[in-house]
N, CA, C and O atoms as a Tinker XYZ file with bonds, in Angstrom:
   268  protein
     1  N   -126.222000 -141.401000  -47.815000    73     2
     2  CA  -126.343000 -142.282000  -46.675000    64     1     3
     3  C   -125.240000 -141.984000  -45.659000    63     2     4     5
     4  O   -124.119000 -141.637000  -46.032000    81     3
     5  N   -125.565000 -142.123000  -44.389000    73     3     6
     6  CA  -124.519000 -141.971000  -43.384000    64     5     7
     7  C   -123.881000 -143.339000  -43.116000    63     6     8     9
     8  O   -124.246000 -144.336000  -43.739000    81     7
     9  N   -122.937000 -143.372000  -42.195000    73     7    10
    10  CA  -122.205000 -144.614000  -41.952000    64     9    11
    11  C   -123.044000 -145.687000  -41.252000    63    10    12    13
    12  O   -122.596000 -146.826000  -41.121000    81    11
    13  N   -124.241000 -145.344000  -40.806000    73    11    14
    14  CA  -125.129000 -146.322000  -40.176000    64    13    15
    15  C   -126.200000 -146.829000  -41.142000    63    14    16    17
    16  O   -127.087000 -147.585000  -40.744000    81    15
    17  N   -126.122000 -146.421000  -42.395000    73    15    18
    18  CA  -127.072000 -146.916000  -43.385000    64    17    19
    19  C   -128.301000 -146.039000  -43.578000    63    18    20    21
    20  O   -129.124000 -146.316000  -44.451000    81    19
    21  N   -128.441000 -144.985000  -42.779000    73    19    22
    22  CA  -129.587000 -144.089000  -42.916000    64    21    23
    23  C   -129.260000 -142.924000  -43.829000    63    22    24    25
    24  O   -128.101000 -142.724000  -44.190000    81    23
    25  N   -130.271000 -142.152000  -44.205000    73    23    26
    26  CA  -130.009000 -141.001000  -45.066000    64    25    27
    27  C   -129.200000 -139.933000  -44.321000    63    26    28    29
    28  O   -129.387000 -139.732000  -43.121000    81    27
    29  N   -128.331000 -139.273000  -45.014000    73    27    30
    30  CA  -127.525000 -138.199000  -44.419000    64    29    31
    31  C   -128.280000 -136.887000  -44.608000    63    30    32    33
    32  O   -128.425000 -136.414000  -45.735000    81    31
    33  N   -128.759000 -136.302000  -43.521000    73    31    34
    34  CA  -129.510000 -135.053000  -43.590000    64    33    35
    35  C   -128.555000 -133.871000  -43.596000    63    34    36    37
    36  O   -127.511000 -133.901000  -42.946000    81    35
    37  N   -128.915000 -132.852000  -44.321000    73    35    38
    38  CA  -128.087000 -131.666000  -44.448000    64    37    39
    39  C   -128.275000 -130.698000  -43.280000    63    38    40    41
    40  O   -127.422000 -129.841000  -43.051000    81    39
    41  N   -129.373000 -130.822000  -42.543000    73    39    42
    42  CA  -129.604000 -129.934000  -41.403000    64    41    43
    43  C   -130.149000 -130.748000  -40.247000    63    42    44    45
    44  O   -130.700000 -131.833000  -40.435000    81    43
    45  N   -129.986000 -130.208000  -39.051000    73    43    46
    46  CA  -130.521000 -130.919000  -37.896000    64    45    47
    47  C   -131.969000 -130.478000  -37.656000    63    46    48    49
    48  O   -132.482000 -129.596000  -38.345000    81    47
    49  N   -132.605000 -131.091000  -36.689000    73    47    50
    50  CA  -134.008000 -130.830000  -36.416000    64    49    51
    51  C   -134.250000 -129.374000  -36.018000    63    50    52    53
    52  O   -135.249000 -128.781000  -36.426000    81    51
    53  N   -133.356000 -128.800000  -35.234000    73    51    54
    54  CA  -133.509000 -127.408000  -34.803000    64    53    55
    55  C   -133.477000 -126.460000  -36.009000    63    54    56    57
    56  O   -134.278000 -125.530000  -36.099000    81    55
    57  N   -132.555000 -126.706000  -36.918000    73    55    58
    58  CA  -132.447000 -125.871000  -38.123000    64    57    59
    59  C   -133.673000 -126.034000  -39.018000    63    58    60    61
    60  O   -134.171000 -125.057000  -39.578000    81    59
    61  N   -134.153000 -127.255000  -39.151000    73    59    62
    62  CA  -135.337000 -127.516000  -39.977000    64    61    63
    63  C   -136.556000 -126.821000  -39.388000    63    62    64    65
    64  O   -137.351000 -126.225000  -40.115000    81    63
    65  N   -136.700000 -126.899000  -38.079000    73    63    66
    66  CA  -137.844000 -126.261000  -37.422000    64    65    67
    67  C   -137.794000 -124.747000  -37.598000    63    66    68    69
    68  O   -138.813000 -124.124000  -37.897000    81    67
    69  N   -136.632000 -124.158000  -37.417000    73    67    70
    70  CA  -136.491000 -122.708000  -37.580000    64    69    71
    71  C   -136.819000 -122.287000  -39.010000    63    70    72    73
    72  O   -137.445000 -121.250000  -39.232000    81    71
    73  N   -136.395000 -123.089000  -39.969000    73    71    74
    74  CA  -136.661000 -122.768000  -41.372000    64    73    75
    75  C   -138.164000 -122.788000  -41.665000    63    74    76    77
    76  O   -138.684000 -121.885000  -42.320000    81    75
    77  N   -138.847000 -123.805000  -41.183000    73    75    78
    78  CA  -140.295000 -123.910000  -41.390000    64    77    79
    79  C   -141.033000 -122.805000  -40.639000    63    78    80    81
    80  O   -141.944000 -122.188000  -41.189000    81    79
    81  N   -140.645000 -122.547000  -39.375000    73    79    82
    82  CA  -141.293000 -121.481000  -38.604000    64    81    83
    83  C   -141.139000 -120.139000  -39.307000    63    82    84    85
    84  O   -142.101000 -119.378000  -39.412000    81    83
    85  N   -139.938000 -119.846000  -39.786000    73    83    86
    86  CA  -139.679000 -118.581000  -40.491000    64    85    87
    87  C   -140.575000 -118.474000  -41.725000    63    86    88    89
    88  O   -141.198000 -117.437000  -41.955000    81    87
    89  N   -140.637000 -119.533000  -42.508000    73    87    90
    90  CA  -141.436000 -119.528000  -43.733000    64    89    91
    91  C   -142.915000 -119.304000  -43.423000    63    90    92    93
    92  O   -143.582000 -118.515000  -44.092000    81    91
    93  N   -143.423000 -120.001000  -42.406000    73    91    94
    94  CA  -144.842000 -119.873000  -42.056000    64    93    95
    95  C   -145.165000 -118.498000  -41.476000    63    94    96    97
    96  O   -146.210000 -117.926000  -41.789000    81    95
    97  N   -144.286000 -117.966000  -40.641000    73    95    98
    98  CA  -144.520000 -116.652000  -40.053000    64    97    99
    99  C   -144.505000 -115.572000  -41.128000    63    98   100   101
   100  O   -145.381000 -114.707000  -41.153000    81    99
   101  N   -143.521000 -115.617000  -42.008000    73    99   102
   102  CA  -143.459000 -114.621000  -43.082000    64   101   103
   103  C   -144.680000 -114.703000  -43.990000    63   102   104   105
   104  O   -145.206000 -113.675000  -44.416000    81   103
   105  N   -145.133000 -115.921000  -44.289000    73   103   106
   106  CA  -146.314000 -116.089000  -45.135000    64   105   107
   107  C   -147.562000 -115.528000  -44.448000    63   106   108   109
   108  O   -148.379000 -114.863000  -45.084000    81   107
   109  N   -147.706000 -115.798000  -43.145000    73   107   110
   110  CA  -148.873000 -115.292000  -42.411000    64   109   111
   111  C   -148.838000 -113.769000  -42.316000    63   110   112   113
   112  O   -149.867000 -113.114000  -42.480000    81   111
   113  N   -147.675000 -113.207000  -42.056000    73   111   114
   114  CA  -147.566000 -111.745000  -41.999000    64   113   115
   115  C   -147.910000 -111.117000  -43.346000    63   114   116   117
   116  O   -148.583000 -110.088000  -43.408000    81   115
   117  N   -147.454000 -111.732000  -44.400000    73   115   118
   118  CA  -147.763000 -111.211000  -45.732000    64   117   119
   119  C   -149.262000 -111.327000  -46.007000    63   118   120   121
   120  O   -149.882000 -110.394000  -46.517000    81   119
   121  N   -149.830000 -112.471000  -45.668000    73   119   122
   122  CA  -151.259000 -112.716000  -45.901000    64   121   123
   123  C   -152.124000 -111.696000  -45.170000    63   122   124   125
   124  O   -153.168000 -111.286000  -45.675000    81   123
   125  N   -151.687000 -111.288000  -43.978000    73   123   126
   126  CA  -152.473000 -110.371000  -43.157000    64   125   127
   127  C   -151.927000 -108.944000  -43.177000    63   126   128   129
   128  O   -152.214000 -108.158000  -42.274000    81   127
   129  N   -151.163000 -108.617000  -44.175000    73   127   130
   130  CA  -150.691000 -107.244000  -44.332000    64   129   131
   131  C   -149.842000 -106.751000  -43.181000    63   130   132   133
   132  O   -149.849000 -105.558000  -42.877000    81   131
   133  N   -149.110000 -107.645000  -42.532000    73   131   134
   134  CA  -148.221000 -107.253000  -41.446000    64   133   135
   135  C   -148.873000 -107.191000  -40.082000    63   134   136   137
   136  O   -148.210000 -106.863000  -39.097000    81   135
   137  N   -150.165000 -107.499000  -40.000000    73   135   138
   138  CA  -150.866000 -107.452000  -38.711000    64   137   139
   139  C   -150.475000 -108.678000  -37.883000    63   138   140   141
   140  O   -150.881000 -109.802000  -38.177000    81   139
   141  N   -149.685000 -108.433000  -36.852000    73   139   142
   142  CA  -149.161000 -109.515000  -36.024000    64   141   143
   143  C   -150.284000 -110.278000  -35.323000    63   142   144   145
   144  O   -150.223000 -111.504000  -35.222000    81   143
   145  N   -151.298000 -109.578000  -34.843000    73   143   146
   146  CA  -152.405000 -110.241000  -34.145000    64   145   147
   147  C   -153.133000 -111.226000  -35.048000    63   146   148   149
   148  O   -153.382000 -112.363000  -34.646000    81   147
   149  N   -153.474000 -110.810000  -36.251000    73   147   150
   150  CA  -154.173000 -111.694000  -37.186000    64   149   151
   151  C   -153.278000 -112.837000  -37.648000    63   150   152   153
   152  O   -153.729000 -113.975000  -37.771000    81   151
   153  N   -152.012000 -112.531000  -37.901000    73   151   154
   154  CA  -151.071000 -113.572000  -38.333000    64   153   155
   155  C   -150.902000 -114.619000  -37.234000    63   154   156   157
   156  O   -150.863000 -115.815000  -37.519000    81   155
   157  N   -150.801000 -114.180000  -35.992000    73   155   158
   158  CA  -150.666000 -115.110000  -34.869000    64   157   159
   159  C   -151.905000 -115.986000  -34.752000    63   158   160   161
   160  O   -151.793000 -117.201000  -34.585000    81   159
   161  N   -153.079000 -115.381000  -34.838000    73   159   162
   162  CA  -154.327000 -116.149000  -34.756000    64   161   163
   163  C   -154.403000 -117.156000  -35.895000    63   162   164   165
   164  O   -154.831000 -118.293000  -35.695000    81   163
   165  N   -153.991000 -116.745000  -37.080000    73   163   166
   166  CA  -153.983000 -117.628000  -38.244000    64   165   167
   167  C   -153.082000 -118.839000  -38.005000    63   166   168   169
   168  O   -153.396000 -119.943000  -38.450000    81   167
   169  N   -151.973000 -118.638000  -37.309000    73   167   170
   170  CA  -151.031000 -119.721000  -37.019000    64   169   171
   171  C   -151.403000 -120.511000  -35.766000    63   170   172   173
   172  O   -150.771000 -121.521000  -35.457000    81   171
   173  N   -152.428000 -120.051000  -35.043000    73   171   174
   174  CA  -152.875000 -120.762000  -33.846000    64   173   175
   175  C   -152.007000 -120.531000  -32.631000    63   174   176   177
   176  O   -151.923000 -121.384000  -31.748000    81   175
   177  N   -151.348000 -119.359000  -32.583000    73   175   178
   178  CA  -150.513000 -119.017000  -31.436000    64   177   179
   179  C   -150.937000 -117.660000  -30.895000    63   178   180   181
   180  O   -151.645000 -116.911000  -31.569000    81   179
   181  N   -150.510000 -117.349000  -29.693000    73   179   182
   182  CA  -150.840000 -116.051000  -29.101000    64   181   183
   183  C   -149.958000 -114.955000  -29.703000    63   182   184   185
   184  O   -148.906000 -115.230000  -30.280000    81   183
   185  N   -150.406000 -113.729000  -29.557000    73   183   186
   186  CA  -149.619000 -112.596000  -30.047000    64   185   187
   187  C   -148.261000 -112.518000  -29.349000    63   186   188   189
   188  O   -147.250000 -112.302000  -30.017000    81   187
   189  N   -148.206000 -112.688000  -28.008000    73   187   190
   190  CA  -146.886000 -112.678000  -27.355000    64   189   191
   191  C   -145.973000 -113.804000  -27.862000    63   190   192   193
   192  O   -144.769000 -113.600000  -28.017000    81   191
   193  N   -146.540000 -114.990000  -28.119000    73   191   194
   194  CA  -145.733000 -116.092000  -28.654000    64   193   195
   195  C   -145.218000 -115.735000  -30.050000    63   194   196   197
   196  O   -144.090000 -116.072000  -30.409000    81   195
   197  N   -146.050000 -115.052000  -30.827000    73   195   198
   198  CA  -145.641000 -114.625000  -32.172000    64   197   199
   199  C   -144.467000 -113.660000  -32.075000    63   198   200   201
   200  O   -143.485000 -113.800000  -32.805000    81   199
   201  N   -144.561000 -112.687000  -31.183000    73   199   202
   202  CA  -143.456000 -111.738000  -31.011000    64   201   203
   203  C   -142.188000 -112.457000  -30.536000    63   202   204   205
   204  O   -141.089000 -112.116000  -30.974000    81   203
   205  N   -142.328000 -113.445000  -29.647000    73   203   206
   206  CA  -141.162000 -114.208000  -29.195000    64   205   207
   207  C   -140.500000 -114.944000  -30.360000    63   206   208   209
   208  O   -139.276000 -114.933000  -30.493000    81   207
   209  N   -141.317000 -115.585000  -31.203000    73   207   210
   210  CA  -140.772000 -116.288000  -32.359000    64   209   211
   211  C   -140.116000 -115.320000  -33.335000    63   210   212   213
   212  O   -139.050000 -115.603000  -33.880000    81   211
   213  N   -140.760000 -114.178000  -33.551000    73   211   214
   214  CA  -140.187000 -113.187000  -34.460000    64   213   215
   215  C   -138.837000 -112.708000  -33.944000    63   214   216   217
   216  O   -137.896000 -112.526000  -34.718000    81   215
   217  N   -138.747000 -112.506000  -32.634000    73   215   218
   218  CA  -137.485000 -112.074000  -32.032000    64   217   219
   219  C   -136.421000 -113.181000  -32.172000    63   218   220   221
   220  O   -135.278000 -112.912000  -32.543000    81   219
   221  N   -136.818000 -114.422000  -31.870000    73   219   222
   222  CA  -135.898000 -115.554000  -31.955000    64   221   223
   223  C   -135.383000 -115.746000  -33.380000    63   222   224   225
   224  O   -134.207000 -116.047000  -33.585000    81   223
   225  N   -136.265000 -115.571000  -34.359000    73   223   226
   226  CA  -135.908000 -115.791000  -35.761000    64   225   227
   227  C   -135.437000 -114.516000  -36.462000    63   226   228   229
   228  O   -135.170000 -114.512000  -37.664000    81   227
   229  N   -135.342000 -113.430000  -35.682000    73   227   230
   230  CA  -134.877000 -112.139000  -36.205000    64   229   231
   231  C   -135.732000 -111.650000  -37.370000    63   230   232   233
   232  O   -135.224000 -111.200000  -38.397000    81   231
   233  N   -137.060000 -111.755000  -37.175000    73   231   234
   234  CA  -138.015000 -111.246000  -38.158000    64   233   235
   235  C   -138.535000 -109.920000  -37.628000    63   234   236   237
   236  O   -139.078000 -109.851000  -36.525000    81   235
   237  N   -138.368000 -108.888000  -38.406000    73   235   238
   238  CA  -138.833000 -107.561000  -38.000000    64   237   239
   239  C   -140.115000 -107.220000  -38.728000    63   238   240   241
   240  O   -140.347000 -107.656000  -39.856000    81   239
   241  N   -140.947000 -106.428000  -38.060000    73   239   242
   242  CA  -142.127000 -105.898000  -38.754000    64   241   243
   243  C   -141.597000 -104.983000  -39.841000    63   242   244   245
   244  O   -140.731000 -104.143000  -39.599000    81   243
   245  N   -142.119000 -105.154000  -41.017000    73   243   246
   246  CA  -141.543000 -104.499000  -42.179000    64   245   247
   247  C   -142.625000 -103.857000  -43.020000    63   246   248   249
   248  O   -143.741000 -104.370000  -43.104000    81   247
   249  N   -142.303000 -102.755000  -43.631000    73   247   250
   250  CA  -143.273000 -102.067000  -44.483000    64   249   251
   251  C   -143.649000 -102.919000  -45.701000    63   250   252   253
   252  O   -144.703000 -102.697000  -46.297000    81   251
   253  N   -142.807000 -103.893000  -46.082000    73   251   254
   254  CA  -143.139000 -104.758000  -47.213000    64   253   255
   255  C   -144.411000 -105.530000  -46.978000    63   254   256   257
   256  O   -145.090000 -105.905000  -47.934000    81   255
   257  N   -144.760000 -105.781000  -45.701000    73   255   258
   258  CA  -145.972000 -106.531000  -45.405000    64   257   259
   259  C   -147.219000 -105.679000  -45.602000    63   258   260   261
   260  O   -148.306000 -106.207000  -45.839000    81   259
   261  N   -147.067000 -104.387000  -45.507000    73   259   262
   262  CA  -148.210000 -103.483000  -45.604000    64   261   263
   263  C   -148.426000 -103.094000  -47.051000    63   262   264   265
   264  O   -147.881000 -102.099000  -47.527000    81   263
   265  N   -149.221000 -103.881000  -47.742000    73   263   266
   266  CA  -149.452000 -103.651000  -49.168000    64   265   267
   267  C   -150.692000 -102.824000  -49.410000    63   266   268
   268  O   -151.029000 -102.539000  -50.560000    81   267
């Protein structure tokens, strides 16, 4: 609990959002064998938005996705 009686969170909203975005993007890339276009469509975002998020979250296209 914090000093105001509410729960004390370990991360702020920005950190939580980045963590979830990273997890979802990596899962979609893995699901689609590294294909950014399909992964973006699966997540309901445009390909350019996907590349922007990948850049922001420092996610690189990786051979591990190509199974």
